[in-house]
Residue, then its C-alpha position, 0 to 999 in steps of 0.5 A: x500500500x502507498x504510505x504518506x508521511x506529512x511532517x510539519x515544522x512550523x517556526x515560531x508556533x508554540x506547543x500550546x498554540x494549537x487548537x487540538x492542545x486546547x488553545x484559544x487559537x483556531x487551527x482547524x486544518x492542523x487539528x484535522x491532521x492531528x485527528x487523522x494521523x499520528x501526533x509526535x509529542x516528544x521532540x524538543x525544539x532548539x533555540x533557533x530554526x536551523x538547529x531545530x531543522x537539523x535535529x528533526x531531519x537527523x534524529x540527533x542532538x545538534x551538539x553532535x554535528x556542530x549546529x548548536x550556535x544558532x541559525x545559518x547566515x547568508x555570509x557563511x558557507x557552513x552547512x549541515x555535513x553531507x555525512x549526516x543521514x537525513x530522514x527522507x534518505x532513511x525512509x526511502x532506503x527502508x522502503x517505507x516511502x518511494x518519494x520525498x518532497x520538501x516545501x518551505x524553508x530549508x535553512x540548512x546550507x546552500x553553499x554548494x548544490x550538494x548541500x541543498x534538499x534535492x541532494x539530501x534525499x528529497x526528490x523535489x523542493x519548492x521554497x527558499x534555501x535561506x532563513x527568510x523569503x518573501x513569497x511575493x517577490x521571491x527574494x530573501x536574505x540570500x538574494 
């Protein structure tokens, strides 16, 4: 059978800000997804988005691969090490999924093509590589 895995990482959204957790904030679409699927409640975010993304995709604490210091900036060439195995690679290699797609913000390095999502296990990527982007002008902090 075909398996569908939807993994959502929402920056700046607190655990208590979700409707299904009893919040006054209305999140009907996320609530519906939570009711129909599996809710993972044992992941701890880091102090910034790059370390959080790296921890989620590697399954490892960010001190183990040097991303504990904060977000990746456009002026540095640092990236998540290519030796780190990411979640889409594990899911595809195990046969659990045949395809993996990413939408949104990557923010794990883009100094070389090998650092970008389609070289890290995702078949397609629609979004921006840097820490922020404008959905109307399609520009961000890396141009």
